[in-house]
N, C-alpha and C positions, 0 to 999 in steps of 0.2 A: 504492499499500499505506501501511495505517495507520503513522504514524513509530513508539508505541510497541510493534507487533507487528514493526516491523523491526529495531530496536533490540536489542529479546529476541533473534529470530532469529540476531542478530551476536554478542550475547556465548553463547548456548548453542552455536554454530558454532565460534566461536572456542576456548571451553573444549572441547569435545570434542575438536579436533584436534590438541590436547594444546599449544596456546599457553599460558604462564604466568598464573598468574590475576589478577597487577597490571596485565600487559597487555592481557589479554581485556576486564577493565573500564577499563580508561584508553582503548584503543580505540575500545571503544561508547561511552564519556562524549563524548571528541573526535569520534565520528559526529554526535555526537545536537546540540553546540554546531554542526557545520557546518547541520544539518538546519533549527535553530530559532533564533530569536533572540535567543540569549543570547552575551552578550560572552564573548570567549575568554579574558580576566581574570579568570574564577569560577575555573576549573580552579588559575590561580596562586593566587590567596587561598584558595583550598582548601586548598592545597596547605599552603601558608604554615600557614595557623592550624589544619590538621592536626596539623603539628609544636610548636606551642607550648605546650598545657596544661601547667603541670606537673607533675600527677600523670603524664604520661606515662613521667619518669624513672623511677616506679616498677618498670616492668618489666623493663627490665637489670639494677637494682639488686638486684633479689629474685633475678631468674636469675641473678648473678653471684653472689651471698650462698650460693646454693644448690649451687655449684658450688665456690666454696670451701668449703665443709661437709664437701662430699664429699670433696674429694680430702686436705683437712686433716683426716680422719680423724673427722669428726664422725656421718658416714652409718652407718659402721662399727660405733659405741657403738651409736648407734638398734640395728638389729639385734643388738648383744647382748644388750640389755632385752628388746629381743620375744623371744627364743628361751630366758632365762629363764622367761619367764611363761608361753608357750604350746608350749614346745618337748616336753613330753609328751603331747602329742594327736595324735590323729591327724590326718594332712597339716599335722606340725609345722612344717616348712619354707616351706609353703605359707602358714598362717596368720602368720608371722613374716614373709613376703613381707609379706602386705595390712598388717599393722599396723605395720611399720615404716615402709611407702610412706605411710600417714596420718601417721606423727610428721613424715615429710620431708618431707610437704606441707605442712606448719606452717610450714616456710623456704624453699622452693623458690618457689609460686608459678607451677608447672608441670607442666602433666602428662608431657610427653615428657621433660623433666631429674629429673623423680621417678622415672621407668621407667628412666632410663639410671644415675642413682645407684645404687637399691636392687638394680635388675634385674642391674646388672655383679658381684656378690658373689654374690647367691641364686639367679640361675639354675645358678651352677657347683655351688652345694651342693645344689640338687634335681636334679637329674643323680647326684651323686654318692647322693644317697639312692632311686636308682631311679625316680625319675619318670619318668612316661614326656612327654619334651621338650616336642611340643606343649602338653600340660598346663602344664610350667613355666611355659613364654613367655605361655601366654593368662591365667594367674594375674597374670605380671610386667605385661602390658600391662594389664590390666583396674583390677590393682592402684593404678597410676603414673598413670592418670587422676584419682587424688584428689587429686594435686597441684592438678589446677584447680577442686577443692570449696572441699577445707578452705583456710580460710584463712591467708594473704593468697592471693589467686587475680590472676592476670594478665588470666584470662577478666573479672571480676567489675570491677577497672577499667579492660577497654574500655567494658563493658558501662554503665558508671555513667558515662562522660564522655559516653558516645552518649545513652543516658537521661536525666540527667543527675539522676540518682538517688544518695543519698549512699555513698560506698565505704566509710565504717565501718559503715554500715546492712547494706548488703551481707556485708560482711564477718561482721558477727553472725550475718545469717540463713543463714550457711553452715557453722556449726559445729553444729547437731543434725542436719542433711542429711546431712553428713559423717560425724558416727558411725552414721546409720543406715544406708547405701549399703556403710561399712566392715564394717557388723555381717552385710549381705546377701552380701558377699561373702566375708565367712568361713565364712558358715553355707554357700554353695557350695562352697566347697573344702574344708570338713571333708566334707561330704555325700560326692562325688566320691571323696576322696583314702579316706574308709572303705571306700565301696565297692569300690575297688581296692587297698587295703590298702598306702596309702601311707605313710609316715614316722611318728611314735609312738614311735620309741626313744630320746629324749631323756630326763633326769630332771624327776623328779614335780617341779612346782611347791614352791619351799618359799623360805621372808622370806628367809633367810641367803643365798644365791647371788643372787636377783632384789634387794637391797639392794645388794649390792655390782656388780653389773652397774647398777645404777641410779647407784652413785656415782661408780662411773669415768666414768659418761655426764652427770653431771649437766653439763657444759658444753652439752651437745648438747640436754639437756630443758630447760634455762636460755633457749637462744635462742628459741625461740617463745612464750616467757613472757615473755622483755623485748618482743618486737617487740608481742605482741596487748597486753598488759599495758599497756606506753605509747601504745598508741592510744586504748586507752577507758580509761585512765590519763586523756587529757587532756595529755600530758606532750610528745607529738611526732604529727604529723601521717604519713598513710599512708607519705606520698613521702621526712619525715625518717625513719622508721621504717626503709623499704628501707637509706638510708644508716650509719644503728646499722648494722643486720644485717649489712651489709659490714664495717664497721671491725669489729663483732663475731667474725666468721668467721675473716678476716686475725689478730684477736689472739690466738682461739683455736689455729687454726693454727700460727702460728708462736711463742710464747710457750708453751702451755699442753702441747699435744700434740707440738710440734716436729717435724710432720710436711708442714707448707708449705715449700715452696722456690720459687726461680725460675722452675726447669721448671715447675711445676704450676700457678705463677699467671699463666704467660703462657698456660697450655694452658685454666686456667679464663675467661679472657679473650677468648680464640678460641671457646671451647665458645659463649660469651653472645652474643658478635659475630654468629656463626653464627645463636643461635636465634632473636635479636629484630629478625633481617633482615627477618621478617615483617611489622613495622611499616614498611615500605614500601606494602604495602598502602593505609594509612591515607588517603593523598591520592586514588587512583582511586575508590575506596569510597567517601568521604565526597563526593566533587564526584558520583559515581553516586548516591548516595542522595539529593542534592538535584537532580537527576533526576527521581528518583519521585516528590518534590515537587511539583516542576513539575506533571506530570503527573497528579496528583490520586491515584495509586496506593492509598496507604493507603484511602482513601472507598471507593475500587473493589471493593478488597479486603474492608472492613467490610461492604459493601453486597452483598457475595456471600456470605459466609459465614454470614451474621447472617439470609441468606434461607433458609440450609437449617438452623440450629438458633441458641439465644440462649442454651445453655445454657452456662455457664462450661465447664463439666467438657470438653464435646462439644468445645469451641472449641479449649482447649485439648489435646486428644489429634488433633486434624487438625493443629494445627501443630506438635505433639510428631511426627509424622508426616511433614509437609513437611522439618521439620529434619533428623531422622533421614537422611532421603533425600539432602539438600541437603549433609551433612555427609557422603557417602561420597567426594566430588569436590570438595568448597569447604573452605581454611581455616577454623579457627572463629575467626579475628581476622576475615575478610568477612565471613562468617556472621552474624557479631553486628551488623558496621555496616552490613550493605548489609540485612537483616528486620527487626531491630529497631526504626527506622524504621516500617515497615510493617505491624507487628503490634501495637506497644505504642498506639496511641489504638484499636484496636478488642480488646483487653483491657482499659485500664483504662473502656472506655465499657459492660463489663459488669461492674463493681468489681472486676477482679481487682488485687491489689496490687503495684506497678512492681518493689518486692522481692523479692515470689512470683514472677513473669514473669523477674525475673534469675537465680535461682538455676534455674527450668525451662529456658529458654535455656542455663545451663551443661550443667547433667545433661545434654541432648542436645547439647551439643558433645561432652560425655565420651563420649556414644555414637560420636559421628563418630569421635573418638579409634580406638576401635576395629571399624570397615568398612573393608573393603577397595575401592576402590583406596588414596585416598588415605591412613586409617588411619596416623597418625604414630606411634601405642604401637606398633601393631602392626609397623611397618619396625624400630623401634628394639629392641623381641624379637626379629627377624626374625635381628636383626644377633648382637643377644648368643648365640642360641640356636646358630645356624648352619644354622636349618633355612627352609624356604621360608616365603613369606605365607601361601598357600593352606591349607596345615597346621594354622597357628596361626588361619587363618579361622574353620576348624572347630570346632577346640577352645575360643575363645571365646565361641560363641554359648552358655551357659548362664550364661556373666557379663553378657552384654549381657542376658539376660531379668531378672538380678538387679537392673541399674541400669534397668531398663522396671517392674519391681517396685518400686521405691524412686520411681518420677518417679508413678507411680500413688499410691503411699501421700500422697506430699506434698501432691499433687494433690486429693486428699478429706480431705484433714487439713490445711489452711492452718497452723492455729498453728502446725504442728510447724515449721516456717520462720518466721513471723512472730513467736513468743514470744518471743525474748531482744532484738531489735530495737526491738520495741514495747514492750517493759519499760526499756530502756533508755534509749529516743529519744521514745517516745510514739508513738500510730500514723501511718502513713504516710497522707496525705490525697491519697486518689485522683483523677487528675485525669480 
């Protein structure tokens, strides 16, 4: 049997029978090392090198900063600002949830963390307002995924490391797509809420209450300004910005809002350890990625797809279908590490900017957050709302459609993604 086919079958079978993904990838890699003449030290060297890049420290630091900001009272004040802004519209609490997730996404860098932080407050509020519970949970899950698109983003950091693309450039590229997807999610929420008669009982927008809420939440608003302003002002690197964010969250939670205590601090550390434990996937997936290069898989994929079409739009749509399918059962981090090396040479050969492909990859991963059986955001929303994953999976379909519409718009109009990074740093040299 062909070695590549045997390895593929091994990986698929291990995954389907429920073996944890890091073990599936690791065992498949070990089998490959046994079958072909590659030194066993490859795995050890890859494991060491996968954990040494300094920017990796950014991921646990941003997750910790986001959790500290949640338990320290900053997330609640963001919800207060959003409520004063859109509270009088149909679907007001749903709109508040989406808007607050967008704001909090600029602090946490993580979709699941954003879902947990905002959803724990807004899902009970939506229930109280008479929302259908699956609809409330679907809003929370889909809006929480914005945490991976609004910079700083942990998925962008992983993509940047794997593809050797500038992380600050990726952060800038995510801003306009983030606003676009936020608008599409808010429009979807509004249309469904209007049809069902949800919300709209809040006070009409007036400057006084809004400015009062903004003043009370000024330290919350100041966090993304400090983080992103410091990065693009050249004051500190993304990794240093993550450290500053942790210090800022501690300072505000302890001395300004005074809602942070030792119990909440320990809980935040525990949450960070659990969420960033996914980094264990880096070692086996990077070694597995080296095997794809050894078997020249990228060239085979490039030849196969270009035989079907050389249209950049159609190629990206084919990759999107594959990514969305893979996202139903594979963690986003593993998906990025495994398949970026396979598809990036193909898309750059067609003149597609690596930065654009990075944002494309992140959005398809966000859709993976919303698709069962793995769907991380669905799982968190299910726990918060107390209903089954199956009920949320149906209610979330209109929001998945909103993400797909946003993805198509960004593919058709690449300048929406590339305008800011090209304006600040100059055009990317496509490889």
